[in-house]
KEKE-3310 file (N, C-alpha, C; in steps of 0.2 Angstrom, whole numbers, plus 5000, padded with zeros to 4 digits):
npx = (5207:5194:5176:5166:5151:5134:5126:5112:5097:5089:5081:5088:5081:5069:5063:5059:5051:5042:5037:5033:5021:5014:5012:5003:4993:4987:4991:5001:5000:4991:4998:5006:5021:5023:5014:5027:5036:5034:5028:5041:5048:5059:5063:5067:5071:5067:5077:5084:5078:5077:5092:5093:5086:5082:5068:5051:5047:5060:5061:5049:5053:5064:5054:5046:5056:5059:5047:5045:5053:5050:5036:5032:5034:5027:5023:5035:5034:5028:5042:5048:5052:5053:5041:5026:5017:5002:5002:5011:5006:4993:4997:5005:4992:4983:4995:4995:4982:4980:4990:4986:4975:4980:4983:4993:4996:4991:4976:4974:4986:5002:5007:4995:4987:4995:4996:4981:4975:4985:4993:4996:5005:5018:5023:5033:5031:5021:5025:5036:5027:5017:5027:5030:5019:5018:5027:5022:5012:5018:5026:5015:5010:5023:5022:5009:5016:5023:5016:5008:5018:5019:5008:4997:4990:4980:4988:4985:4980:4981:4992:4995:4982:4976:4986:4981:4968:4970:4980:4970:4963:4972:4974:4961:4959:4965:4955:4943:4949:4950:4939:4934:4933:4936:4952:4948:4936:4944:4951:4941:4937:4949:4949:4936:4942:4952:4947:4945:4957:4957:4946:4954:4963:4955:4949:4962:4962:4953:4957)
npy = (5068:5071:5071:5058:5059:5059:5044:5040:5039:5028:5013:5015:5012:5006:5014:5023:5012:5010:5025:5023:5016:5024:5038:5029:5026:5038:5047:5060:5074:5074:5066:5071:5079:5077:5066:5057:5058:5053:5039:5034:5033:5031:5040:5052:5069:5085:5091:5081:5072:5080:5080:5067:5064:5077:5084:5083:5080:5073:5062:5056:5054:5044:5033:5030:5025:5015:5008:5002:4994:4984:4980:4986:4978:4970:4972:4969:4959:4965:4969:4957:4949:4937:4931:4928:4942:4943:4935:4941:4956:4949:4944:4953:4962:4953:4953:4962:4966:4957:4961:4974:4972:4963:4959:4966:4980:4995:4997:4997:5006:5015:5023:5029:5033:5042:5051:5056:5070:5078:5094:5109:5116:5105:5102:5094:5083:5075:5074:5064:5054:5054:5051:5036:5031:5033:5023:5012:5011:5014:5002:4992:4996:4990:4978:4979:4980:4970:4959:4966:4963:4951:4944:4940:4953:4964:4974:4988:4989:5001:5005:5014:5019:5007:5003:5013:5009:4997:5003:5011:5005:4996:5008:5010:4999:5003:5012:5001:4990:4998:5000:4990:4978:4961:4950:4940:4943:4956:4949:4942:4953:4956:4946:4949:4960:4955:4953:4963:4962:4949:4951:4958:4949:4940:4946:4946:4935:4934:4940)
npz = (5091:5080:5085:5081:5072:5080:5075:5067:5073:5067:5057:5040:5028:5033:5037:5026:5020:5030:5026:5014:5016:5020:5013:5003:5008:5013:5002:4993:4993:5008:5017:5031:5038:5051:5052:5046:5052:5065:5060:5056:5065:5079:5085:5077:5074:5068:5062:5063:5052:5039:5035:5035:5022:5016:5012:5010:5000:4994:5001:4998:4984:4987:4991:4979:4971:4982:4980:4965:4963:4972:4976:4961:4954:4949:4936:4927:4918:4907:4899:4894:4885:4880:4883:4874:4870:4870:4884:4891:4895:4900:4912:4919:4921:4929:4940:4946:4950:4959:4968:4971:4980:4990:5006:5018:5014:5010:5001:4982:4969:4973:4965:4958:4970:4977:4967:4967:4971:4970:4972:4962:4968:4967:4956:4951:4959:4951:4940:4940:4943:4935:4924:4927:4926:4913:4906:4910:4903:4889:4889:4889:4876:4868:4867:4861:4849:4845:4843:4835:4825:4822:4817:4826:4829:4821:4808:4807:4820:4834:4845:4854:4856:4862:4871:4881:4885:4892:4903:4908:4912:4923:4931:4934:4943:4957:4962:4963:4970:4983:4985:4991:4984:4981:4977:4970:4962:4954:4948:4940:4932:4925:4915:4905:4901:4894:4884:4876:4866:4863:4852:4843:4839:4832:4822:4817:4810:4804:4793)
capx = (5204:5188:5173:5161:5143:5129:5123:5105:5093:5083:5085:5082:5077:5063:5061:5057:5045:5036:5035:5029:5013:5009:5011:5000:4986:4985:4991:5006:4999:4988:5003:5012:5028:5020:5014:5031:5042:5029:5028:5049:5051:5067:5060:5066:5069:5066:5083:5088:5074:5078:5097:5092:5080:5080:5063:5046:5049:5065:5061:5044:5058:5067:5049:5043:5060:5056:5038:5044:5062:5047:5029:5028:5039:5020:5023:5040:5032:5028:5048:5050:5052:5051:5032:5021:5013:4996:5003:5014:4999:4987:5000:5004:4984:4981:4998:4993:4974:4982:4994:4981:4968:4981:4984:4999:4997:4986:4976:4977:4992:5005:5007:4988:4984:4999:4994:4976:4973:4993:4991:4999:5013:5020:5024:5038:5031:5015:5028:5038:5020:5015:5032:5031:5011:5017:5033:5019:5007:5022:5028:5009:5013:5028:5017:5006:5018:5024:5008:5006:5022:5020:5004:4992:4985:4980:4992:4980:4978:4982:4998:4995:4975:4976:4989:4978:4964:4974:4982:4965:4961:4975:4973:4954:4959:4964:4947:4940:4952:4951:4930:4933:4932:4940:4955:4944:4931:4946:4955:4936:4936:4954:4947:4933:4945:4957:4943:4946:4965:4956:4943:4958:4967:4949:4950:4966:4962:4946:4959)
capy = (5065:5073:5067:5055:5062:5052:5039:5040:5031:5025:5011:5020:5006:5002:5021:5022:5006:5013:5029:5021:5013:5031:5041:5023:5024:5045:5052:5066:5080:5075:5065:5076:5077:5076:5057:5053:5058:5047:5034:5031:5028:5030:5047:5058:5075:5085:5090:5073:5070:5085:5079:5057:5063:5083:5087:5078:5075:5071:5055:5053:5049:5036:5029:5028:5018:5008:5005:5001:4988:4978:4980:4987:4972:4965:4974:4967:4955:4968:4971:4952:4948:4930:4929:4932:4948:4943:4931:4946:4958:4947:4942:4961:4964:4948:4953:4969:4966:4952:4966:4980:4971:4959:4961:4969:4985:4998:4994:5002:5008:5019:5029:5032:5036:5047:5058:5060:5078:5081:5100:5112:5116:5098:5099:5090:5074:5073:5074:5058:5050:5054:5046:5030:5028:5034:5019:5005:5012:5012:4993:4987:4997:4988:4971:4978:4982:4964:4957:4966:4961:4943:4944:4941:4957:4968:4980:4992:4991:5008:5003:5020:5015:4999:5004:5019:5005:4992:5006:5017:4997:4997:5015:5010:4995:5006:5013:4997:4990:5003:4999:4983:4973:4956:4947:4934:4951:4959:4946:4941:4959:4955:4940:4952:4965:4955:4949:4966:4959:4944:4953:4960:4941:4935:4950:4947:4929:4935:4944)
capz = (5086:5080:5088:5076:5073:5081:5069:5064:5078:5065:5051:5035:5022:5036:5036:5017:5020:5033:5025:5007:5018:5024:5007:5000:5009:5011:4997:4993:5000:5014:5022:5033:5041:5059:5051:5042:5057:5071:5056:5054:5074:5084:5089:5074:5074:5060:5059:5058:5045:5033:5035:5030:5016:5012:5012:5010:4991:4993:5006:4992:4978:4988:4992:4974:4968:4981:4977:4959:4965:4974:4972:4954:4946:4945:4928:4925:4912:4900:4896:4895:4874:4880:4886:4871:4871:4875:4891:4896:4897:4905:4917:4921:4924:4935:4948:4948:4952:4967:4972:4974:4983:4995:5013:5021:5015:5009:4995:4977:4968:4977:4958:4957:4974:4977:4961:4969:4977:4973:4972:4956:4968:4968:4949:4951:4960:4948:4933:4942:4943:4928:4920:4929:4923:4905:4907:4909:4894:4884:4890:4882:4869:4864:4867:4857:4844:4845:4843:4827:4819:4821:4814:4829:4831:4813:4807:4807:4828:4837:4848:4859:4860:4867:4877:4887:4886:4898:4905:4910:4918:4930:4935:4939:4948:4963:4965:4966:4978:4989:4988:4993:4979:4982:4972:4965:4958:4951:4941:4934:4929:4919:4911:4901:4898:4889:4878:4871:4865:4861:4847:4838:4836:4829:4818:4811:4807:4799:4786)
cpx = (5195:5181:5167:5153:5141:5126:5116:5103:5088:5086:5083:5079:5070:5061:5056:5053:5041:5031:5030:5021:5010:5007:5005:4994:4983:4985:4998:5004:4995:4993:5008:5018:5028:5020:5020:5035:5038:5030:5033:5050:5056:5066:5065:5066:5068:5072:5086:5083:5076:5085:5099:5089:5080:5075:5058:5047:5052:5065:5056:5048:5058:5059:5046:5049:5060:5053:5039:5048:5055:5039:5027:5032:5033:5019:5029:5040:5032:5032:5052:5048:5050:5045:5029:5017:5007:4998:5008:5007:4997:4993:5003:4996:4985:4986:4996:4987:4976:4986:4990:4977:4972:4983:4991:5001:4992:4984:4977:4984:4997:5005:5000:4987:4988:4997:4988:4976:4980:4990:4996:5006:5019:5022:5030:5037:5026:5019:5030:5032:5017:5021:5031:5022:5012:5023:5027:5014:5012:5027:5022:5009:5019:5026:5012:5008:5020:5021:5007:5012:5023:5016:4997:4989:4986:4986:4992:4980:4983:4986:4994:4986:4975:4979:4986:4971:4967:4978:4979:4963:4966:4975:4966:4954:4960:4960:4943:4942:4951:4941:4929:4932:4937:4945:4953:4941:4936:4950:4950:4937:4944:4954:4942:4937:4949:4954:4943:4952:4962:4952:4948:4960:4960:4950:4955:4965:4957:4950:4961)
cpy = (5066:5067:5063:5059:5056:5048:5040:5034:5029:5021:5014:5013:5006:5009:5022:5017:5009:5019:5028:5019:5020:5035:5035:5024:5032:5048:5056:5069:5079:5070:5070:5075:5078:5068:5056:5054:5051:5039:5028:5029:5031:5038:5053:5063:5078:5090:5086:5071:5073:5081:5073:5062:5071:5087:5080:5074:5073:5062:5052:5049:5041:5033:5026:5023:5015:5004:5000:4994:4984:4981:4983:4983:4970:4967:4972:4962:4959:4969:4962:4948:4941:4927:4932:4937:4949:4941:4939:4953:4958:4946:4949:4962:4960:4950:4960:4969:4960:4957:4971:4980:4963:4961:4963:4976:4988:4997:4999:5001:5014:5024:5033:5036:5042:5054:5060:5066:5080:5087:5103:5113:5112:5096:5092:5082:5072:5073:5067:5054:5049:5049:5039:5028:5028:5027:5012:5007:5011:5004:4987:4988:4993:4982:4972:4977:4974:4959:4956:4963:4953:4941:4943:4947:4960:4971:4984:4994:4998:5006:5008:5018:5011:5002:5008:5014:5003:4999:5012:5009:4997:5003:5012:5004:4997:5009:5005:4994:4992:5003:4995:4977:4968:4956:4946:4941:4953:4954:4942:4948:4957:4950:4944:4955:4962:4951:4957:4965:4956:4945:4954:4955:4939:4941:4947:4940:4928:4937:4938)
cpz = (5085:5082:5081:5076:5076:5076:5074:5071:5075:5057:5044:5028:5025:5038:5031:5017:5022:5029:5017:5010:5021:5015:5002:5002:5012:5005:4999:4997:5006:5019:5027:5037:5048:5056:5050:5049:5063:5067:5056:5059:5075:5083:5085:5074:5067:5058:5056:5051:5039:5033:5032:5023:5012:5013:5010:5004:4992:4996:4999:4986:4980:4987:4986:4970:4973:4980:4971:4960:4968:4973:4964:4953:4944:4939:4923:4917:4907:4896:4896:4888:4876:4881:4878:4873:4875:4884:4896:4898:4902:4913:4921:4925:4930:4941:4948:4953:4961:4973:4975:4978:4990:5002:5015:5021:5011:5002:4990:4973:4970:4970:4957:4963:4977:4973:4965:4973:4975:4970:4967:4961:4968:4961:4950:4953:4955:4943:4936:4941:4938:4924:4919:4926:4913:4903:4907:4902:4889:4884:4885:4878:4865:4864:4861:4849:4842:4841:4834:4822:4818:4817:4820:4830:4823:4814:4809:4815:4832:4842:4856:4861:4865:4873:4884:4886:4892:4904:4911:4914:4924:4933:4939:4944:4956:4966:4965:4971:4983:4992:4992:4989:4979:4976:4968:4958:4954:4944:4937:4929:4922:4914:4906:4899:4895:4883:4873:4863:4861:4851:4842:4834:4833:4823:4814:4807:4802:4792:4781)
residu = (MET:ALA:GLN:MET:GLY:ARG:PRO:ARG:SER:PHE:ASP:ARG:GLU:GLU:ALA:ILE:HIS:GLN:ALA:MET:HIS:LEU:PHE:TRP:GLU:HIS:GLY:TYR:ASP:ALA:THR:SER:LEU:THR:GLN:LEU:LYS:ALA:GLY:ILE:GLY:GLY:GLY:ILE:THR:ALA:PRO:SER:PHE:TYR:ALA:ALA:PHE:GLY:SER:LYS:GLU:GLY:LEU:PHE:LYS:GLU:VAL:VAL:THR:HIS:TYR:LEU:ALA:THR:HIS:GLY:GLN:VAL:GLU:SER:SER:LEU:TRP:ASP:GLU:ARG:LEU:PRO:PRO:ARG:GLU:ALA:VAL:GLU:LEU:THR:LEU:ARG:ARG:SER:ALA:LYS:MET:GLN:SER:GLU:ARG:GLY:HIS:PRO:LYS:GLY:CYS:LEU:MET:VAL:VAL:SER:ALA:ALA:GLY:CYS:SER:GLY:GLU:HIS:LEU:GLN:VAL:GLN:LYS:MET:LEU:ALA:GLN:ALA:ARG:THR:ARG:THR:ARG:ASP:GLY:ILE:ALA:SER:CYS:VAL:GLU:ARG:ALA:LYS:ALA:SER:GLY:GLU:LEU:PRO:SER:GLU:THR:ASP:ALA:ARG:ALA:LEU:SER:MET:VAL:PHE:GLY:GLY:PHE:LEU:VAL:GLY:LEU:THR:THR:LEU:ALA:ARG:ASP:GLY:MET:THR:SER:VAL:ALA:LEU:ASN:ASN:ALA:VAL:THR:GLU:ILE:MET:GLN:VAL:TRP:ASP:ALA:GLY:VAL:HIS:LYS:ALA:LYS:ALA:HIS)
# end
């Protein structure tokens, strides 16, 4: 009977979780294979690493999937049509502000941190991160369109532009969180940015 290959000396899910923290802290380009192998633990060798994940990019793709299924769920309200549009957007902003500034993991958003300084040779990584951020803006735009359809916002409201306002705010939270701004401070900023939405509501009522 053929001998079975030696089982991996590491927990795959835990390895992806640890790798996520490294990419989240340092960004994609700045995170080296040496750091990844040390962070994964279990004394993983280079051949074992490549056998498990194929490449650094392959591991990062799994990390992004894991992040979106866990921490990234703070944005899930954008696609919950049971929620009023304004509430859906505000809930995403407040949940993200809390997540990006809480303890237990690096500050900010992995989708933003990993893209910073990502060199041109990693086009697939850049594309993957851009698609994730675009999906967020599309979710915000869908909430704006729902608000327009119900008359909450004026019919002439530019959904794409408004999605860029709130999407840009979400991206900016990363810098603020990594600069040490507290969850309270970020939450207060959310209160202020939501006045942009409310200004549209007042305009609709005035018509």
